[in-house]
PyMOL Python script that loads the backbone (N, CA, C, O; Angstrom):
from pymol import cmd

cmd.read_pdbstr("""\
ATOM      1  N   MET A   1       0.837  -1.179   0.000  1.00  0.00           N
ATOM      2  CA  MET A   1       0.000   0.000   0.000  1.00  0.00           C
ATOM      3  C   MET A   1       0.882   1.242   0.000  1.00  0.00           C
ATOM      4  O   MET A   1       1.796   1.354   0.816  1.00  0.00           O
ATOM      5  N   HIS A   2       0.625   2.136  -0.871  1.00  0.00           N
ATOM      6  CA  HIS A   2       1.388   3.372  -0.973  1.00  0.00           C
ATOM      7  C   HIS A   2       0.602   4.504  -0.321  1.00  0.00           C
ATOM      8  O   HIS A   2      -0.599   4.663  -0.542  1.00  0.00           O
ATOM      9  N   THR A   3       1.312   5.281   0.485  1.00  0.00           N
ATOM     10  CA  THR A   3       0.692   6.445   1.101  1.00  0.00           C
ATOM     11  C   THR A   3       1.297   7.706   0.505  1.00  0.00           C
ATOM     12  O   THR A   3       2.499   7.767   0.243  1.00  0.00           O
ATOM     13  N   PHE A   4       0.484   8.676   0.301  1.00  0.00           N
ATOM     14  CA  PHE A   4       0.901   9.931  -0.315  1.00  0.00           C
ATOM     15  C   PHE A   4       0.873  11.017   0.752  1.00  0.00           C
ATOM     16  O   PHE A   4      -0.040  11.841   0.796  1.00  0.00           O
ATOM     17  N   THR A   5       1.889  11.005   1.609  1.00  0.00           N
ATOM     18  CA  THR A   5       1.915  11.915   2.750  1.00  0.00           C
ATOM     19  C   THR A   5       3.032  12.946   2.672  1.00  0.00           C
ATOM     20  O   THR A   5       3.116  13.833   3.521  1.00  0.00           O
ATOM     21  N   ILE A   6       3.886  12.838   1.665  1.00  0.00           N
ATOM     22  CA  ILE A   6       5.011  13.762   1.518  1.00  0.00           C
ATOM     23  C   ILE A   6       4.607  14.851   0.529  1.00  0.00           C
ATOM     24  O   ILE A   6       4.165  14.553  -0.580  1.00  0.00           O
ATOM     25  N   GLU A   7       4.758  16.109   0.929  1.00  0.00           N
ATOM     26  CA  GLU A   7       4.522  17.195  -0.021  1.00  0.00           C
ATOM     27  C   GLU A   7       5.792  17.394  -0.834  1.00  0.00           C
ATOM     28  O   GLU A   7       6.879  17.549  -0.277  1.00  0.00           O
ATOM     29  N   GLY A   8       5.649  17.389  -2.140  1.00  0.00           N
ATOM     30  CA  GLY A   8       6.817  17.548  -2.982  1.00  0.00           C
ATOM     31  C   GLY A   8       6.443  17.578  -4.445  1.00  0.00           C
ATOM     32  O   GLY A   8       5.306  17.883  -4.807  1.00  0.00           O
ATOM     33  N   PHE A   9       7.416  17.258  -5.285  1.00  0.00           N
ATOM     34  CA  PHE A   9       7.206  17.218  -6.724  1.00  0.00           C
ATOM     35  C   PHE A   9       7.345  15.783  -7.211  1.00  0.00           C
ATOM     36  O   PHE A   9       8.234  15.050  -6.778  1.00  0.00           O
ATOM     37  N   CYS A  10       6.464  15.397  -8.105  1.00  0.00           N
ATOM     38  CA  CYS A  10       6.538  14.079  -8.727  1.00  0.00           C
ATOM     39  C   CYS A  10       7.724  14.078  -9.679  1.00  0.00           C
ATOM     40  O   CYS A  10       7.861  14.978 -10.508  1.00  0.00           O
ATOM     41  N   ASP A  11       8.579  13.073  -9.562  1.00  0.00           N
ATOM     42  CA  ASP A  11       9.747  12.979 -10.433  1.00  0.00           C
ATOM     43  C   ASP A  11       9.386  12.527 -11.845  1.00  0.00           C
ATOM     44  O   ASP A  11      10.225  12.593 -12.743  1.00  0.00           O
ATOM     45  N   TRP A  12       8.169  12.075 -12.055  1.00  0.00           N
ATOM     46  CA  TRP A  12       7.758  11.641 -13.386  1.00  0.00           C
ATOM     47  C   TRP A  12       7.024  12.746 -14.141  1.00  0.00           C
ATOM     48  O   TRP A  12       7.324  12.979 -15.312  1.00  0.00           O
ATOM     49  N   CYS A  13       6.074  13.433 -13.510  1.00  0.00           N
ATOM     50  CA  CYS A  13       5.326  14.474 -14.228  1.00  0.00           C
ATOM     51  C   CYS A  13       5.707  15.890 -13.789  1.00  0.00           C
ATOM     52  O   CYS A  13       5.213  16.866 -14.355  1.00  0.00           O
ATOM     53  N   GLN A  14       6.579  16.007 -12.788  1.00  0.00           N
ATOM     54  CA  GLN A  14       7.113  17.292 -12.329  1.00  0.00           C
ATOM     55  C   GLN A  14       6.065  18.235 -11.738  1.00  0.00           C
ATOM     56  O   GLN A  14       6.299  19.442 -11.691  1.00  0.00           O
ATOM     57  N   THR A  15       4.914  17.720 -11.285  1.00  0.00           N
ATOM     58  CA  THR A  15       3.897  18.585 -10.698  1.00  0.00           C
ATOM     59  C   THR A  15       3.983  18.537  -9.176  1.00  0.00           C
ATOM     60  O   THR A  15       4.327  17.502  -8.607  1.00  0.00           O
ATOM     61  N   PRO A  16       3.673  19.648  -8.518  1.00  0.00           N
ATOM     62  CA  PRO A  16       3.630  19.637  -7.057  1.00  0.00           C
ATOM     63  C   PRO A  16       2.414  18.850  -6.588  1.00  0.00           C
ATOM     64  O   PRO A  16       1.315  19.016  -7.117  1.00  0.00           O
ATOM     65  N   SER A  17       2.617  18.000  -5.603  1.00  0.00           N
ATOM     66  CA  SER A  17       1.539  17.116  -5.161  1.00  0.00           C
ATOM     67  C   SER A  17       1.974  16.412  -3.881  1.00  0.00           C
ATOM     68  O   SER A  17       3.108  16.563  -3.427  1.00  0.00           O
ATOM     69  N   PHE A  18       1.057  15.644  -3.311  1.00  0.00           N
ATOM     70  CA  PHE A  18       1.458  14.691  -2.288  1.00  0.00           C
ATOM     71  C   PHE A  18       2.038  13.497  -3.023  1.00  0.00           C
ATOM     72  O   PHE A  18       1.451  13.009  -3.989  1.00  0.00           O
ATOM     73  N   VAL A  19       3.193  13.026  -2.566  1.00  0.00           N
ATOM     74  CA  VAL A  19       3.909  11.972  -3.281  1.00  0.00           C
ATOM     75  C   VAL A  19       4.264  10.820  -2.346  1.00  0.00           C
ATOM     76  O   VAL A  19       4.201  10.939  -1.122  1.00  0.00           O
ATOM     77  N   THR A  20       4.638   9.709  -2.960  1.00  0.00           N
ATOM     78  CA  THR A  20       5.118   8.547  -2.226  1.00  0.00           C
ATOM     79  C   THR A  20       6.518   8.210  -2.726  1.00  0.00           C
ATOM     80  O   THR A  20       6.865   8.514  -3.867  1.00  0.00           O
ATOM     81  N   LYS A  21       7.308   7.591  -1.885  1.00  0.00           N
ATOM     82  CA  LYS A  21       8.710   7.322  -2.173  1.00  0.00           C
ATOM     83  C   LYS A  21       8.898   5.960  -2.842  1.00  0.00           C
ATOM     84  O   LYS A  21       8.259   4.976  -2.470  1.00  0.00           O
ATOM     85  N   HIS A  22       9.785   5.925  -3.833  1.00  0.00           N
ATOM     86  CA  HIS A  22      10.167   4.686  -4.522  1.00  0.00           C
ATOM     87  C   HIS A  22      11.675   4.548  -4.386  1.00  0.00           C
ATOM     88  O   HIS A  22      12.414   5.476  -4.715  1.00  0.00           O
ATOM     89  N   GLU A  23      12.141   3.397  -3.906  1.00  0.00           N
ATOM     90  CA  GLU A  23      13.569   3.195  -3.682  1.00  0.00           C
ATOM     91  C   GLU A  23      14.158   2.259  -4.724  1.00  0.00           C
ATOM     92  O   GLU A  23      13.599   1.208  -5.040  1.00  0.00           O
ATOM     93  N   TYR A  24      15.289   2.671  -5.240  1.00  0.00           N
ATOM     94  CA  TYR A  24      16.037   1.872  -6.201  1.00  0.00           C
ATOM     95  C   TYR A  24      17.061   1.027  -5.466  1.00  0.00           C
ATOM     96  O   TYR A  24      17.479   1.369  -4.360  1.00  0.00           O
ATOM     97  N   ILE A  25      17.462  -0.071  -6.078  1.00  0.00           N
ATOM     98  CA  ILE A  25      18.404  -1.002  -5.460  1.00  0.00           C
ATOM     99  C   ILE A  25      19.787  -0.371  -5.262  1.00  0.00           C
ATOM    100  O   ILE A  25      20.559  -0.815  -4.413  1.00  0.00           O
ATOM    101  N   ASP A  26      20.094   0.661  -6.045  1.00  0.00           N
ATOM    102  CA  ASP A  26      21.399   1.313  -5.920  1.00  0.00           C
ATOM    103  C   ASP A  26      21.430   2.405  -4.851  1.00  0.00           C
ATOM    104  O   ASP A  26      22.434   3.099  -4.694  1.00  0.00           O
ATOM    105  N   GLY A  27      20.317   2.553  -4.113  1.00  0.00           N
ATOM    106  CA  GLY A  27      20.271   3.496  -3.005  1.00  0.00           C
ATOM    107  C   GLY A  27      19.594   4.818  -3.310  1.00  0.00           C
ATOM    108  O   GLY A  27      19.298   5.585  -2.393  1.00  0.00           O
ATOM    109  N   LEU A  28      19.347   5.097  -4.562  1.00  0.00           N
ATOM    110  CA  LEU A  28      18.651   6.326  -4.922  1.00  0.00           C
ATOM    111  C   LEU A  28      17.155   6.164  -4.698  1.00  0.00           C
ATOM    112  O   LEU A  28      16.662   5.047  -4.544  1.00  0.00           O
ATOM    113  N   CYS A  29      16.442   7.271  -4.681  1.00  0.00           N
ATOM    114  CA  CYS A  29      14.992   7.205  -4.580  1.00  0.00           C
ATOM    115  C   CYS A  29      14.379   8.328  -5.392  1.00  0.00           C
ATOM    116  O   CYS A  29      15.006   9.359  -5.639  1.00  0.00           O
ATOM    117  N   HIS A  30      13.150   8.107  -5.798  1.00  0.00           N
ATOM    118  CA  HIS A  30      12.345   9.109  -6.489  1.00  0.00           C
ATOM    119  C   HIS A  30      10.969   9.109  -5.845  1.00  0.00           C
ATOM    120  O   HIS A  30      10.624   8.209  -5.079  1.00  0.00           O
ATOM    121  N   HIS A  31      10.197  10.125  -6.167  1.00  0.00           N
ATOM    122  CA  HIS A  31       8.855  10.258  -5.605  1.00  0.00           C
ATOM    123  C   HIS A  31       7.850  10.382  -6.738  1.00  0.00           C
ATOM    124  O   HIS A  31       8.117  11.020  -7.756  1.00  0.00           O
ATOM    125  N   SER A  32       6.678   9.758  -6.545  1.00  0.00           N
ATOM    126  CA  SER A  32       5.634   9.859  -7.562  1.00  0.00           C
ATOM    127  C   SER A  32       4.321  10.285  -6.931  1.00  0.00           C
ATOM    128  O   SER A  32       4.038   9.996  -5.769  1.00  0.00           O
ATOM    129  N   CYS A  33       3.529  10.983  -7.735  1.00  0.00           N
ATOM    130  CA  CYS A  33       2.167  11.316  -7.319  1.00  0.00           C
ATOM    131  C   CYS A  33       1.263  10.115  -7.593  1.00  0.00           C
ATOM    132  O   CYS A  33       1.697   9.129  -8.190  1.00  0.00           O
ATOM    133  N   GLU A  34       0.031  10.199  -7.164  1.00  0.00           N
ATOM    134  CA  GLU A  34      -0.894   9.076  -7.346  1.00  0.00           C
ATOM    135  C   GLU A  34      -1.178   8.817  -8.820  1.00  0.00           C
ATOM    136  O   GLU A  34      -1.366   7.670  -9.225  1.00  0.00           O
ATOM    137  N   LYS A  35      -1.208   9.879  -9.621  1.00  0.00           N
ATOM    138  CA  LYS A  35      -1.482   9.742 -11.050  1.00  0.00           C
ATOM    139  C   LYS A  35      -0.384   8.939 -11.759  1.00  0.00           C
ATOM    140  O   LYS A  35      -0.673   8.184 -12.687  1.00  0.00           O
ATOM    141  N   CYS A  36       0.863   9.097 -11.330  1.00  0.00           N
ATOM    142  CA  CYS A  36       2.002   8.436 -11.978  1.00  0.00           C
ATOM    143  C   CYS A  36       2.412   7.142 -11.281  1.00  0.00           C
ATOM    144  O   CYS A  36       3.405   6.529 -11.673  1.00  0.00           O
ATOM    145  N   LEU A  37       1.685   6.715 -10.272  1.00  0.00           N
ATOM    146  CA  LEU A  37       2.088   5.576  -9.451  1.00  0.00           C
ATOM    147  C   LEU A  37       2.341   4.312 -10.255  1.00  0.00           C
ATOM    148  O   LEU A  37       3.391   3.691 -10.089  1.00  0.00           O
ATOM    149  N   SER A  38       1.424   3.910 -11.116  1.00  0.00           N
ATOM    150  CA  SER A  38       1.603   2.637 -11.834  1.00  0.00           C
ATOM    151  C   SER A  38       2.828   2.694 -12.746  1.00  0.00           C
ATOM    152  O   SER A  38       3.566   1.713 -12.843  1.00  0.00           O
ATOM    153  N   PHE A  39       3.055   3.820 -13.410  1.00  0.00           N
ATOM    154  CA  PHE A  39       4.244   3.946 -14.255  1.00  0.00           C
ATOM    155  C   PHE A  39       5.508   3.931 -13.407  1.00  0.00           C
ATOM    156  O   PHE A  39       6.496   3.299 -13.781  1.00  0.00           O
ATOM    157  N   ALA A  40       5.489   4.620 -12.267  1.00  0.00           N
ATOM    158  CA  ALA A  40       6.660   4.682 -11.390  1.00  0.00           C
ATOM    159  C   ALA A  40       7.013   3.297 -10.862  1.00  0.00           C
ATOM    160  O   ALA A  40       8.189   2.933 -10.822  1.00  0.00           O
ATOM    161  N   ILE A  41       6.017   2.527 -10.460  1.00  0.00           N
ATOM    162  CA  ILE A  41       6.257   1.172  -9.962  1.00  0.00           C
ATOM    163  C   ILE A  41       6.918   0.328 -11.048  1.00  0.00           C
ATOM    164  O   ILE A  41       7.890  -0.379 -10.782  1.00  0.00           O
ATOM    165  N   MET A  42       6.393   0.399 -12.270  1.00  0.00           N
ATOM    166  CA  MET A  42       6.952  -0.365 -13.379  1.00  0.00           C
ATOM    167  C   MET A  42       8.385   0.092 -13.676  1.00  0.00           C
ATOM    168  O   MET A  42       9.271  -0.738 -13.884  1.00  0.00           O
ATOM    169  N   ASP A  43       8.610   1.403 -13.696  1.00  0.00           N
ATOM    170  CA  ASP A  43       9.921   1.955 -14.007  1.00  0.00           C
ATOM    171  C   ASP A  43      10.971   1.520 -12.987  1.00  0.00           C
ATOM    172  O   ASP A  43      12.064   1.096 -13.364  1.00  0.00           O
ATOM    173  N   VAL A  44      10.651   1.620 -11.715  1.00  0.00           N
ATOM    174  CA  VAL A  44      11.584   1.249 -10.653  1.00  0.00           C
ATOM    175  C   VAL A  44      11.837  -0.260 -10.681  1.00  0.00           C
ATOM    176  O   VAL A  44      12.972  -0.705 -10.507  1.00  0.00           O
ATOM    177  N   LYS A  45      10.795  -1.033 -10.898  1.00  0.00           N
ATOM    178  CA  LYS A  45      10.942  -2.490 -10.945  1.00  0.00           C
ATOM    179  C   LYS A  45      11.861  -2.912 -12.097  1.00  0.00           C
ATOM    180  O   LYS A  45      12.729  -3.767 -11.919  1.00  0.00           O
ATOM    181  N   GLN A  46      11.672  -2.323 -13.261  1.00  0.00           N
ATOM    182  CA  GLN A  46      12.516  -2.662 -14.408  1.00  0.00           C
ATOM    183  C   GLN A  46      13.967  -2.273 -14.162  1.00  0.00           C
ATOM    184  O   GLN A  46      14.877  -3.032 -14.498  1.00  0.00           O
ATOM    185  N   PHE A  47      14.192  -1.096 -13.578  1.00  0.00           N
ATOM    186  CA  PHE A  47      15.559  -0.687 -13.277  1.00  0.00           C
ATOM    187  C   PHE A  47      16.194  -1.659 -12.300  1.00  0.00           C
ATOM    188  O   PHE A  47      17.319  -2.110 -12.514  1.00  0.00           O
ATOM    189  N   ASN A  48      15.480  -1.986 -11.225  1.00  0.00           N
ATOM    190  CA  ASN A  48      16.032  -2.880 -10.208  1.00  0.00           C
ATOM    191  C   ASN A  48      16.339  -4.262 -10.772  1.00  0.00           C
ATOM    192  O   ASN A  48      17.361  -4.855 -10.425  1.00  0.00           O
ATOM    193  N   GLN A  49      15.475  -4.782 -11.633  1.00  0.00           N
ATOM    194  CA  GLN A  49      15.730  -6.087 -12.248  1.00  0.00           C
ATOM    195  C   GLN A  49      16.972  -6.029 -13.133  1.00  0.00           C
ATOM    196  O   GLN A  49      17.795  -6.944 -13.103  1.00  0.00           O
ATOM    197  N   ALA A  50      17.113  -4.977 -13.911  1.00  0.00           N
ATOM    198  CA  ALA A  50      18.285  -4.831 -14.784  1.00  0.00           C
ATOM    199  C   ALA A  50      19.553  -4.688 -13.946  1.00  0.00           C
ATOM    200  O   ALA A  50      20.597  -5.228 -14.312  1.00  0.00           O
ATOM    201  N   GLU A  51      19.477  -3.978 -12.842  1.00  0.00           N
ATOM    202  CA  GLU A  51      20.639  -3.797 -11.975  1.00  0.00           C
ATOM    203  C   GLU A  51      21.051  -5.117 -11.339  1.00  0.00           C
ATOM    204  O   GLU A  51      22.244  -5.400 -11.229  1.00  0.00           O
ATOM    205  N   ILE A  52      20.093  -5.924 -10.920  1.00  0.00           N
ATOM    206  CA  ILE A  52      20.396  -7.239 -10.345  1.00  0.00           C
ATOM    207  C   ILE A  52      21.071  -8.128 -11.391  1.00  0.00           C
ATOM    208  O   ILE A  52      22.061  -8.797 -11.096  1.00  0.00           O
ATOM    209  N   GLU A  53      20.533  -8.134 -12.616  1.00  0.00           N
ATOM    210  CA  GLU A  53      21.132  -8.923 -13.692  1.00  0.00           C
ATOM    211  C   GLU A  53      22.554  -8.457 -13.986  1.00  0.00           C
ATOM    212  O   GLU A  53      23.447  -9.282 -14.181  1.00  0.00           O
ATOM    213  N   PHE A  54      22.773  -7.152 -14.020  1.00  0.00           N
ATOM    214  CA  PHE A  54      24.107  -6.606 -14.260  1.00  0.00           C
ATOM    215  C   PHE A  54      25.071  -7.037 -13.163  1.00  0.00           C
ATOM    216  O   PHE A  54      26.196  -7.444 -13.452  1.00  0.00           O
ATOM    217  N   ARG A  55      24.647  -6.952 -11.922  1.00  0.00           N
ATOM    218  CA  ARG A  55      25.499  -7.354 -10.798  1.00  0.00           C
ATOM    219  C   ARG A  55      25.807  -8.846 -10.849  1.00  0.00           C
ATOM    220  O   ARG A  55      26.929  -9.258 -10.552  1.00  0.00           O
ATOM    221  N   ASN A  56      24.818  -9.661 -11.226  1.00  0.00           N
ATOM    222  CA  ASN A  56      25.038 -11.109 -11.324  1.00  0.00           C
ATOM    223  C   ASN A  56      26.043 -11.427 -12.428  1.00  0.00           C
ATOM    224  O   ASN A  56      26.910 -12.281 -12.246  1.00  0.00           O
ATOM    225  N   ARG A  57      25.934 -10.749 -13.568  1.00  0.00           N
ATOM    226  CA  ARG A  57      26.882 -10.957 -14.664  1.00  0.00           C
ATOM    227  C   ARG A  57      28.277 -10.504 -14.267  1.00  0.00           C
ATOM    228  O   ARG A  57      29.264 -11.166 -14.591  1.00  0.00           O
ATOM    229  N   SER A  58      28.363  -9.386 -13.570  1.00  0.00           N
ATOM    230  CA  SER A  58      29.656  -8.854 -13.150  1.00  0.00           C
ATOM    231  C   SER A  58      30.344  -9.780 -12.154  1.00  0.00           C
ATOM    232  O   SER A  58      31.554  -9.993 -12.239  1.00  0.00           O
ATOM    233  N   SER A  59      29.586 -10.331 -11.213  1.00  0.00           N
ATOM    234  CA  SER A  59      30.180 -11.219 -10.215  1.00  0.00           C
ATOM    235  C   SER A  59      30.534 -12.572 -10.818  1.00  0.00           C
ATOM    236  O   SER A  59      31.458 -13.226 -10.335  1.00  0.00           O
ATOM    237  N   ALA A  60      29.829 -13.011 -11.858  1.00  0.00           N
ATOM    238  CA  ALA A  60      30.134 -14.280 -12.520  1.00  0.00           C
ATOM    239  C   ALA A  60      31.421 -14.196 -13.308  1.00  0.00           C
ATOM    240  O   ALA A  60      32.107 -15.203 -13.483  1.00  0.00           O
ATOM    241  N   GLN A  61      31.760 -13.009 -13.787  1.00  0.00           N
ATOM    242  CA  GLN A  61      32.974 -12.832 -14.582  1.00  0.00           C
ATOM    243  C   GLN A  61      34.214 -12.708 -13.711  1.00  0.00           C
ATOM    244  O   GLN A  61      35.331 -12.891 -14.195  1.00  0.00           O
ATOM    245  N   SER A  62      34.033 -12.405 -12.452  1.00  0.00           N
ATOM    246  CA  SER A  62      35.180 -12.203 -11.545  1.00  0.00           C
ATOM    247  C   SER A  62      35.838 -13.497 -11.149  1.00  0.00           C
ATOM    248  O   SER A  62      36.811 -13.489 -10.395  1.00  0.00           O
TER     249      SER A  62
END
""", "prot")
cmd.dss("prot")
cmd.show_as("cartoon", "prot")
cmd.util.cbc("prot")
cmd.orient("prot")
């Protein structure tokens, strides 16, 4: 469940709104408004999956 309790700007549509935090596996985070939530979830998930695959390939080559 996502809560929109932070006042800020959505990193996807750049509008001021109440936003929720999305954390990336590399330690960064972005915030999305309710309107952009489904896209933000997909975007963060795809990045995190690609980062895990990259790390697995990198450690296999070592």
